[in-house]
C-alpha positions as CSV (number, residue, x, y, z in Angstrom):
1,X,65.9,104.6,48.1
2,X,69.5,104.4,46.7
3,X,72.6,105.7,48.4
4,X,72.6,109.5,48.8
5,X,75.6,111.3,47.4
6,X,76.8,114.6,49.0
7,X,77.9,116.2,45.7
8,X,74.3,115.7,44.3
9,X,72.9,117.3,47.5
10,X,75.0,120.5,47.4
11,X,73.1,122.0,44.5
12,X,69.7,121.5,46.1
13,X,67.7,124.1,47.9
14,X,66.9,124.2,51.6
15,X,63.3,123.0,51.1
16,X,64.5,120.0,48.9
17,X,67.0,119.0,51.5
18,X,64.4,119.1,54.3
19,X,62.0,117.1,52.2
20,X,64.6,114.5,51.5
21,X,65.5,114.4,55.2
22,X,61.8,113.8,56.1
23,X,61.6,111.0,53.5
24,X,64.7,109.3,54.8
25,X,63.5,109.6,58.4
26,X,60.1,108.0,57.4
27,X,61.9,105.2,55.6
28,X,64.1,104.6,58.6
29,X,61.0,104.3,60.8
30,X,59.5,101.7,58.5
31,X,62.7,99.8,58.3
32,X,62.9,99.7,62.1
33,X,59.4,98.4,62.3
34,X,60.4,95.7,59.8
35,X,63.4,94.9,62.0
36,X,61.2,94.4,65.1
37,X,58.6,92.3,63.2
38,X,61.4,90.1,61.7
39,X,61.8,91.4,58.2
40,X,64.1,90.1,55.5
41,X,67.8,90.6,55.9
42,X,67.9,93.0,52.9
43,X,65.8,95.5,54.8
44,X,68.0,95.2,57.9
45,X,71.1,95.9,55.8
46,X,69.3,99.0,54.4
47,X,69.0,100.6,57.8
48,X,72.7,101.5,57.8
49,X,72.5,103.1,54.3
50,X,69.5,105.2,55.3
51,X,71.1,106.4,58.5
52,X,74.2,107.4,56.6
53,X,72.0,109.2,54.1
54,X,70.4,111.2,56.9
55,X,73.8,112.2,58.1
56,X,74.9,113.3,54.7
57,X,71.7,115.4,54.2
58,X,72.2,117.0,57.6
59,X,75.9,117.7,56.9
60,X,75.2,119.4,53.6
61,X,72.3,121.4,55.1
62,X,74.5,122.7,58.0
63,X,77.4,123.4,55.7
64,X,75.2,125.5,53.4
65,X,73.7,127.3,56.4
66,X,77.2,128.1,57.8
67,X,78.4,129.3,54.4
68,X,75.5,131.7,54.1
69,X,76.2,133.0,57.6
70,X,79.9,133.5,56.7
71,X,78.9,135.4,53.6
72,X,76.4,137.5,55.7
73,X,79.0,138.5,58.3
74,X,81.9,139.0,55.8
75,X,83.4,142.4,56.3
76,X,81.5,143.2,59.4
77,X,83.2,144.3,62.6
78,X,81.8,141.6,64.9
79,X,81.0,138.0,64.2
80,X,79.3,135.3,66.3
81,X,81.8,133.3,68.3
82,X,81.2,130.1,66.4
83,X,82.0,131.8,63.1
84,X,85.3,133.4,64.3
85,X,88.6,131.7,63.4
86,X,89.6,129.3,66.1
87,X,93.4,129.6,66.0
88,X,94.9,129.1,69.5
89,X,94.1,130.8,72.8
90,X,97.5,132.6,72.8
91,X,97.0,133.8,69.2
92,X,93.5,135.1,70.0
93,X,94.9,137.1,72.9
94,X,98.0,138.4,71.1
95,X,98.3,142.1,70.4
96,X,97.0,143.3,67.0
97,X,99.5,144.9,64.6
98,X,98.2,148.4,65.5
99,X,98.6,147.7,69.2
100,X,102.2,146.4,68.6
101,X,103.1,149.6,66.7
102,X,102.1,151.9,69.5
103,X,105.0,153.7,71.3
104,X,105.2,155.7,74.5
105,X,106.0,159.4,74.6
106,X,109.4,158.6,76.2
107,X,110.2,156.1,73.4
108,X,109.2,158.5,70.7
109,X,111.5,161.3,72.2
110,X,114.4,158.9,72.5
111,X,114.1,157.8,68.9
112,X,113.8,161.4,67.7
113,X,116.8,162.6,69.7
114,X,119.1,159.6,69.1
115,X,118.4,158.2,65.7
116,X,119.9,154.8,64.7
117,X,123.3,155.3,63.3
118,X,124.2,153.9,59.9
119,X,127.7,152.6,59.3
120,X,129.1,152.0,55.9
């Protein structure tokens, strides 16, 4: 099997990706048997290519799954923790714009009775 390219995998369906993953895993198993039984160097060099191919298929598969989940939860009030934006701990705990805009009764009275003076 030749080298797997990620851009070719992106258009494939979930079933195609899983079938290709099974094929690559079977091929890796046969290559490992060949390694133990003292196969030719060309087969030994192919082990790395197949391993990287498996990684590419899994990466594309997981990325497509996450993209589907992001689309599903778009516009919803609550999201799973792993789909929320990471930011920093301080940013996640900061007040929202609505919370920042809240004013106490005392503050509202003070602003109403003593408006900011405008000078020329």
